[in-house]
C-alpha positions, 0 to 999 in steps of 0.5 A: 651608632650600633643596631641589634637584629631582632629575630622575629621567628623566635619572638612570639607573634612577631611573624605572620607565618601560617602553620604550613610555612617556616619562618626564616629570619634575615637582617632586619626582616623574615621570610615565610617559606612553605614546609616540605610537602607544600609549594608557594602558589602565586600570586596569592602567596599561600601554600598548597600541597605538592601533587605527586605522580602517584596522586596524578595517576590515582586521579586519572584512574578514578576519572576513567572508572567513573566515565566507564561506568557512566558509559555502561549505565548509558548503554544499558539504559539504551539497550532497555529502551530500545528492547522495550520499544521494539517489543512494543512495536512487535506487539503493535504489529500483531495487534494491527494484524489481527485488527486488519484480518490477518488472524481471520485469513489464516483461519480461512486458509486453514479452514479451506485446506489451503497451506499458510506457507504456500500463501505468502504473507507479505510484510509491510516493508516488502509492500512498500518496497514493491510499490516505492512506498505507495508512490502515486505514480504506481496507482492503477485504480481506486475502488470503494474500499481501497487503492490498487498499485502496480507492485514489482516484487523482489524476483521481478514479478509484477503485481497488483497491490491493493491497499485497503481503507477498512472501517469495520469488522464487516468490511474486514470479513468481506476483504478476507473473503475476497482474497480467499476467493481469488486464491481459489480460483483455478478454472479452465475458462478463467485466464490468469492475468498478470499485472492487469486490472478489471475494475468493474466497480460493484462486485459480489458473488452471488450464489448460482440459484440467484439472479439478483442480491440486495446489498450495499455495494461501494464501488467505483463510480462510472462503472455502477449500474444506473438501475442499481442506484434506483433499486439497490439490487445487483442482477446478472445485468449489472455486470453487462453494463459494467462491461459495456463501460470497459468496451467504451473505454477500449473504443474511445481510449478515455477513462469511465469518469474524468473531472478534467473533461467538460461536464457533459463528457465527464461520465463516458457511458453518457457521452458514448451513448449520445455519440452513438444516437447522434451518429458521431461514432468516428469522432470519439473513437481512439485514432490508432485503432481505426482504419478502413478494413476494421471500421465495420467491426468497430461499429458493430463493437460500438453498437454492442457496448451501446446495448449493454449501457442501456439504462434498463437491465431488461434491455441489455443482452446477456453476458452469453450473448455478448461473448458470442457476438464478440466471438462472431466478430473475431471470426469475421476478422479472420475470415472472408466475408463469403463465409459469414452465413457459416459462422453466423450459424455457428454463433446461433449454435453457441446461443442455443447450447447448453452452458455450464455457468460459474461465478467469478469474482473479477474485481481487482481494482475495488474491493467488493466483488461482483456477479459475473456469470461466464459460459463455457464454449470451449467444446463448441469452439 
């Protein structure tokens, strides 16, 4: 028996080869092979185009160009974004600088013929660095308008930095005026203090021809004159009361007001006056300042502080009398008791001498200012 091989490649519709394949006849069957430029992709058994080295390189170039373009776009967008944000931040700082009285300060400095360059205006970053980001451990005191921090500048200069709590335009102007006054004080009778705080609580400048002032004061509780609380009038005797509180602080080593103490002792001025009245002075004096030599002087200083803390202003001594009494006690400490009469006569001369008065803003710890009248005794002493 003989068989005849049929060539399926030549008979129409006898094979399943596609246009990308060529039909190869073999005995009893046929194969579909990929034409040139194509190769068989297993397992689907379909012909796919060959990838030449040139095509791969072109694809890599296209990808690289695309990625680079994307990177350029991202960088450009980021640059524009941060540029706009920085510009907005600068404008915001300028706005805050203006709102918080910065332009007013420059104008006032110019009006007072003071150079802005010689009066340094610190940046927020510099102040944060100086106060360790306003750390609570750096707090020196708090007043009606702000908190005072101990600061150390880049040149190791120790300063007091007040962070204000400003509410309205009038407070801004008052705060700026306070800074202007402080920059102008340069008097032989005013000691320049470094890293020292005299927080008298209630403070405003009073003209030389006035002895009292009707004003609304925001000050530090514990230093405020109780008579002011009733009359809303600050007088020269209001500062005498505040100074009496400071003297009581120095004698006892206690704060003017502390809620850590029992309720009866929270206000130092009240507890101090009660101790004097009940003859308990030695019980409240700070231990390390008391000795057999100075006990009498301490009693006299305590009695002077007690007079300063009188509820009625008319019962308090003047600051002139306070200064003379303290000077007398200082002289007594340096000399023998045999010369007391000489110094007493000198003190009496001090009280009768013509004084030269001037007003000084002594407040650092609070943002209001007080009327403190000092008298020149340089020519006498």
